[in-house]
C-alpha positions in Angstrom: 27.8 -69.2 77.3 31.2 -70.9 77.6 30.2 -74.2 79.2 30.5 -76.5 76.2 33.4 -78.7 77.6 31.6 -79.2 81.0 28.2 -79.7 79.3 29.6 -82.3 76.9 31.4 -84.2 79.8 28.3 -84.3 82.0 26.0 -85.3 79.2 28.3 -88.2 78.3 28.2 -89.3 82.0 24.4 -89.2 82.0 24.1 -91.2 78.7 26.2 -94.1 79.9 23.1 -95.8 81.4 25.4 -97.1 84.1 26.0 -96.3 87.8 27.9 -93.1 88.4 28.7 -90.9 91.5 29.6 -87.5 90.2 30.9 -84.5 92.2 30.5 -80.9 90.9 32.1 -78.1 92.7 32.5 -74.3 92.2 31.8 -71.0 93.8 28.2 -70.0 94.5 26.3 -68.7 91.5 28.8 -70.1 89.0 26.3 -72.2 87.2 26.5 -75.7 88.7 22.7 -76.2 88.9 22.2 -74.8 85.4 24.8 -77.1 84.1 23.0 -80.1 85.6 19.7 -78.9 84.2 21.0 -78.4 80.7 22.9 -81.7 80.7 19.7 -83.6 81.8 17.7 -81.9 79.1 20.3 -83.0 76.5 20.5 -86.5 77.8 16.8 -87.2 77.6 16.7 -88.5 81.1 13.1 -88.5 82.5 13.5 -89.7 86.0 15.2 -86.9 88.0 15.2 -85.6 91.6 16.9 -82.3 92.5 17.1 -81.3 96.1 18.8 -78.5 97.9 20.2 -79.6 101.3 19.5 -76.9 104.0 22.0 -75.9 106.7 19.8 -77.6 109.3 19.5 -80.5 111.7 18.3 -84.0 110.5 14.7 -83.1 110.9 15.0 -80.0 108.8 16.9 -81.8 106.1 14.3 -84.6 105.9 11.4 -82.1 105.9 13.0 -80.3 103.0 13.7 -83.5 101.1 10.1 -84.6 101.4 9.0 -81.4 99.8 11.3 -82.0 96.9 10.1 -85.6 96.7 6.5 -84.2 96.3 7.6 -81.6 93.7 9.3 -84.1 91.5 6.7 -86.8 91.9 8.9 -89.4 93.5 7.0 -92.7 94.2 7.1 -94.6 97.4 7.3 -93.8 101.1 9.2 -90.7 102.3 12.4 -91.2 104.4 12.1 -90.6 108.1 15.7 -90.7 109.1 19.2 -90.3 107.5 19.7 -94.0 107.1 16.4 -94.3 105.2 17.4 -91.4 103.1 20.5 -93.1 102.0 18.6 -96.3 101.3 15.9 -94.5 99.3 18.6 -92.8 97.2 19.8 -96.3 96.3 16.3 -97.5 95.6 15.7 -94.7 93.2 19.0 -95.0 91.4 18.4 -98.7 90.8 15.1 -97.7 89.2 17.0 -95.4 86.8 16.6 -92.1 88.6 19.3 -89.4 88.6 19.5 -87.8 92.0 21.2 -84.4 92.4 21.9 -83.2 95.9 22.9 -79.5 96.0 24.8 -77.9 98.9 26.1 -81.4 99.8 28.8 -79.8 101.9 26.3 -79.4 104.8 26.6 -83.1 105.4 30.0 -82.2 106.9 28.2 -80.7 109.8 28.4 -82.9 113.0 24.6 -83.3 113.2 24.4 -84.7 109.6 27.7 -86.5 109.2 26.3 -90.0 109.9 24.5 -89.8 106.6 27.9 -90.2 104.8 28.4 -93.5 106.5 25.0 -94.7 105.5 25.5 -93.5 102.0 28.9 -95.2 101.8 27.2 -98.6 102.4 24.7 -98.0 99.6 27.3 -96.6 97.2 29.5 -99.7 97.6 26.5 -101.9 96.9 25.7 -99.9 93.8 29.3 -99.9 92.6 29.4 -103.7 93.0 26.4 -104.0 90.7 27.2 -101.1 88.4 26.5 -102.9 85.2 22.9 -103.4 86.2 22.3 -99.9 87.7 21.1 -97.3 85.2 20.8 -94.3 87.5 23.3 -92.2 89.3 24.0 -89.6 92.0 25.3 -86.1 91.6 26.5 -84.1 94.5 27.0 -80.3 94.2 28.8 -78.0 96.6 30.2 -74.5 96.9 32.7 -74.8 99.8 35.5 -76.8 98.3 37.3 -77.7 101.5 34.2 -79.2 103.1 33.4 -81.1 99.9 37.0 -82.4 99.9 36.7 -83.4 103.5 33.6 -85.5 102.7 34.9 -87.1 99.5 38.7 -86.9 99.3 39.9 -87.3 102.9 41.2 -90.8 103.5 39.4 -91.0 106.8 36.0 -90.0 105.3 33.4 -92.7 104.6 33.0 -91.7 101.0 36.7 -91.5 100.2 37.5 -92.9 96.7 33.9 -93.5 95.8 33.6 -90.7 93.3 33.5 -91.9 89.6 33.5 -88.4 88.0 34.7 -85.0 89.1 33.8 -81.6 87.5 35.1 -78.2 88.7 33.0 -75.4 87.3 35.1 -72.3 87.1 34.5 -68.7 86.0 33.5 -68.1 82.4 36.5 -67.1 80.3 36.8 -63.6 79.0 35.9 -64.6 75.5 32.5 -65.9 76.9 32.0 -62.6 78.8 32.7 -60.7 75.5 30.1 -62.9 73.7 27.5 -61.9 76.3 28.4 -58.2 75.9 28.4 -58.4 72.1 24.9 -60.0 72.2 23.3 -57.7 74.8 25.4 -54.6 75.3 28.5 -52.8 73.8 31.8 -54.6 74.5 33.8 -51.4 75.0 37.0 -51.7 77.0 35.6 -49.6 79.8 32.4 -51.7 80.1 34.5 -55.0 80.0 36.7 -53.7 82.9 33.8 -52.4 84.9 31.7 -55.6 84.7 34.6 -58.0 84.9 35.9 -56.3 88.0 32.4 -56.5 89.5 31.3 -60.0 88.3 34.4 -61.6 86.8 33.1 -64.8 85.1 30.0 -65.5 87.2 27.2 -66.0 84.7 24.3 -65.5 87.1 25.3 -61.9 87.8 25.4 -61.1 84.0 22.0 -62.7 83.7 20.6 -60.7 86.6 21.8 -57.5 84.9 20.2 -58.6 81.6 16.9 -59.4 83.3 16.9 -55.9 85.0 17.6 -54.3 81.6 20.9 -52.7 82.7 23.6 -54.8 81.1 24.2 -52.0 78.6 23.3 -49.1 80.9 25.6 -46.5 82.4 27.8 -47.4 85.4 25.6 -45.3 87.9 22.3 -46.8 86.5 23.6 -50.3 86.7 24.9 -49.9 90.3 21.7 -48.2 91.5 19.5 -50.9 89.9 21.5 -53.9 91.0 22.6 -52.8 94.5 20.7 -49.8 95.9 17.0 -50.2 95.4 14.8 -52.3 97.7 14.3 -54.9 95.0 18.0 -55.0 93.9 18.9 -58.7 93.1 22.5 -58.3 94.4 21.9 -56.1 97.4 22.3 -58.9 99.9 24.3 -61.3 97.7 27.6 -61.1 99.5 26.2 -61.1 102.9 23.9 -64.1 102.2 26.3 -66.2 100.2 29.8 -65.3 101.4 29.7 -63.5 104.8 26.9 -65.5 106.4 29.3 -68.5 106.6 31.7 -66.4 108.7 29.1 -65.0 111.2 31.0 -61.7 111.4 34.2 -63.0 112.9 36.5 -62.2 110.0 35.1 -58.8 108.8 38.1 -56.8 110.0 40.6 -58.9 108.1 38.5 -59.2 104.9 37.7 -55.5 104.7 41.3 -54.5 105.1 42.6 -57.0 102.5 39.8 -55.8 100.1 40.8 -52.2 100.4 44.5 -52.8 100.5 45.2 -55.5 97.9 48.8 -56.8 98.2 49.0 -56.1 102.0 51.4 -58.1 104.1 50.8 -60.0 107.3 52.5 -57.1 109.2 50.1 -54.7 107.6 47.1 -56.7 108.7 48.5 -57.1 112.2 49.1 -53.4 112.5 45.5 -52.7 111.4 44.1 -55.2 113.9 46.1 -53.6 116.7 44.7 -50.2 115.9 41.3 -51.5 116.9 42.2 -54.1 119.4 45.7 -54.3 120.9 45.1 -58.0 121.6 43.6 -58.7 118.2 47.0 -59.6 116.6 47.0 -62.9 118.3 43.9 -64.0 116.3 44.8 -62.6 113.0 47.0 -65.5 111.9 44.3 -68.0 112.7 41.7 -65.8 110.8 43.9 -65.7 107.7 44.5 -69.4 107.8 40.7 -70.1 107.9 39.9 -67.6 105.2 42.6 -69.1 102.9 42.3 -72.8 103.6 38.6 -73.3 104.5 36.7 -70.7 102.6 39.2 -69.8 99.8 38.4 -66.1 100.2 42.0 -64.9 100.5 44.9 -65.8 98.3 48.6 -65.5 99.4 51.1 -64.6 96.7 54.8 -65.0 97.4 57.7 -63.2 95.8 58.4 -64.6 92.4 60.6 -67.7 92.3 60.6 -67.8 96.2 60.8 -71.0 98.0 57.4 -72.4 99.1 58.4 -72.1 102.7 59.2 -68.4 102.6 57.5 -66.2 105.2 57.0 -63.3 102.8 53.6 -63.0 101.2 51.0 -60.6 100.0 47.3 -61.2 100.5 44.4 -60.6 98.0 40.7 -61.3 98.0 40.3 -64.1 95.5 36.8 -63.2 94.3 36.2 -60.0 92.3 32.6 -59.6 93.4 33.5 -60.0 97.1 36.4 -57.6 96.8 34.3 -55.0 95.0 31.5 -55.4 97.6 33.7 -55.0 100.6 35.8 -52.2 99.2 33.1 -50.1 97.6 29.5 -51.2 98.0 28.8 -52.7 101.5 28.8 -49.5 103.5 27.1 -47.4 100.9 24.2 -49.9 100.5 23.8 -50.1 104.3 23.3 -46.3 104.4 20.7 -46.2 101.7 17.9 -45.0 104.1 20.1 -42.3 105.7 21.9 -40.5 102.8 20.8 -39.1 99.4 20.8 -42.0 96.9 22.7 -40.2 94.1 25.5 -39.3 96.6 25.8 -43.0 97.7 25.9 -44.3 94.2 28.4 -41.8 93.0 30.6 -42.4 96.0 30.5 -46.2 95.5 31.4 -45.8 91.8 34.4 -43.6 92.7 35.7 -46.3 95.0 35.1 -49.0 92.3 37.3 -47.0 90.0 40.1 -47.3 92.6 39.4 -51.1 92.9 39.6 -51.4 89.2 43.3 -50.6 89.3 44.1 -54.0 90.7 41.3 -55.6 88.7 43.0 -54.4 85.5 46.2 -56.3 86.4 44.2 -59.5 86.9 42.2 -58.9 83.7 45.4 -58.3 81.6 47.0 -61.5 83.0 43.9 -63.6 82.1 43.8 -62.1 78.6 47.5 -63.0 78.1 46.7 -66.6 79.1 43.6 -66.8 76.8 45.4 -65.3 73.8 48.3 -67.6 74.2 46.0 -70.6 74.6 44.2 -69.7 71.4 47.4 -68.9 69.4 46.5 -65.2 69.0 49.1 -62.4 68.8 52.8 -62.4 68.6 53.6 -63.8 72.1 53.4 -67.5 73.0 53.1 -67.7 76.8 54.8 -70.7 78.4 54.7 -69.4 81.9 53.0 -66.5 83.7 53.5 -65.1 87.1 50.9 -63.0 88.9 53.1 -59.9 88.7 56.4 -59.6 90.5 57.3 -58.0 93.8 60.3 -58.3 96.1 61.4 -56.5 99.3 63.8 -53.6 99.0 66.8 -54.4 96.9 70.4 -53.3 97.6 69.6 -49.8 96.5 66.7 -49.7 99.0 64.0 -49.7 96.3 60.9 -51.8 96.3 60.5 -53.7 93.1 57.0 -54.0 91.7 56.0 -55.3 88.3 52.4 -55.9 87.3 52.9 -58.5 84.6 55.6 -61.0 84.0 55.1 -63.2 81.0 57.7 -65.7 79.8 58.1 -67.4 76.4 60.8 -70.0 77.2 60.9 -71.3 73.6 62.1 -67.9 72.2 63.8 -66.9 75.5 61.6 -63.7 75.6 60.4 -62.1 78.8 57.7 -59.4 78.7 57.5 -57.0 81.7 54.4 -54.9 82.0 53.0 -52.0 83.9 49.2 -51.3 84.1 47.5 -48.0 84.8 43.8 -47.4 85.1 44.2 -44.1 83.2 46.2 -44.0 80.0 47.6 -40.5 80.5 49.4 -41.7 83.6 51.5 -44.3 81.8 54.2 -42.3 80.1 55.0 -40.1 83.2 55.4 -43.2 85.3 57.7 -45.2 82.9 61.1 -43.8 84.3 60.1 -45.2 87.7 59.1 -48.5 86.1 62.4 -48.7 84.3 64.1 -48.8 87.7 61.8 -51.6 88.7 62.7 -53.6 85.6 66.4 -53.1 86.4 65.8 -54.3 89.9 64.1 -57.4 88.6 67.0 -58.2 86.3 69.5 -57.7 89.1 67.5 -60.0 91.4 67.1 -62.6 88.6 70.4 -62.7 86.6 69.1 -65.9 84.8 67.2 -63.6 82.5 70.3 -61.6 81.6 70.6 -63.1 78.1 66.9 -63.1 77.4 65.1 -60.7 75.1 63.4 -58.3 77.4 60.2 -56.6 76.1 58.7 -53.7 78.1 54.9 -53.1 77.7 52.6 -50.3 79.1 48.9 -51.2 79.4 45.8 -49.2 80.0 42.1 -49.9 79.3 42.1 -47.4 76.4 44.9 -45.4 74.8 44.7 -42.5 72.4 47.1 -42.2 69.5 49.1 -39.5 71.4 49.4 -41.7 74.4 50.6 -44.6 72.3 53.2 -42.3 70.7 54.5 -41.1 74.0 54.8 -44.6 75.3 56.5 -45.8 72.2 59.0 -43.0 72.2 60.2 -44.3 75.6 60.9 -47.8 74.2 57.7 -49.5 75.4 55.0 -51.4 73.5 51.6 -49.8 74.1 48.6 -52.1 74.6 45.1 -51.4 75.6 42.1 -53.8 76.1 41.0 -53.4 72.5 44.4 -54.9 71.5 44.2 -57.7 74.0 40.6 -58.8 73.2 41.1 -58.7 69.4 40.3 -62.1 68.0 38.7 -63.5 71.1 
């Protein structure tokens, strides 16, 4: 589902019958390996070696590679050191093989880094003779910064050697809807529940399908996927996200997950409550989590200068945010508390997490609808909500959705609520936020301002109440129509 552009591009690369060195990056479980497999099947390539690089020393890497050599029937002697491994990759590529090295970022480790210098020599020789080389090398990685350090840093041996670059991102919402239409009911409530948990990670939807719970109730899906001894996702976050951190950043991550939109001061105050000296480390932790692992995102006030010190922090990945905020503690206590109690408690916390998830889902839907020319609003610029510190009247300004159509000079300001019956009573407060926005940004004074109230589902009475207060009413059914 939803991978046609990437699949077409990679298939075209494989069909060149000419040397290539391709990089494929994306978060874990996003479908990088499946993309390579499908493209190879399409291309008709017969000679192929896939190997997953372990986080190990040279001996461990070579032992693992030899096992993959045997599995794929690679002819010739097995490499005994990292230099010979690079040479053997070149030998196979010249013979028309496609080599795919997964978890390539581990070669950034000090013990393995020399391999990149050996590979540089071979790549340069292959590039010089590209017209006569029919094979190629694909490197896949999930930690973007380490892949960038290996392949994009000017001081790195492999800098500027890549011929093709693919970034595999989340499935779009239209593709998620296709999955639900085929295997479940695409109700607004189910879309929000699953997208808030899994966003656009295809492997997670497939896991649910294979367990027979993609169309099940919330509690049944959570119990099956997270709480039983054979649950496929019970250890997913710990194994594939938090293992890299080795427990050093748990305090910061857990707080940001449970307090989306928190500030640096909020995080420091939380750290001091546990460790008065911990504040000194928080800044460094946030920097590593943002820049190296990409687990935290920092949003600035709208239209702020890039150097502003104000910022709010969010967990970038829906699955990690839901795990830390609602599931981690409950699954750890599965042997000590009644299972129904744990599952029900985790679901209640997920409902709270879905409030922020709804804002992100609505913003993505606005983007997709505009890109496909659907609806009556042509988006030319979107901001991830608006917030600013207290204005002159002492009021904090918060707006969940800011959508701009510069061609028609129309700005749409939206508020999102997890429950539709809470929209109308909150609109007088939101009116004050809109007024604060317009005072802070007088450039929009002569624009057409549209106010919109959004919830997952709205009854006719709720729509009427919202409309009577001068707002457009929208729910997820409205926003997914036509996708």
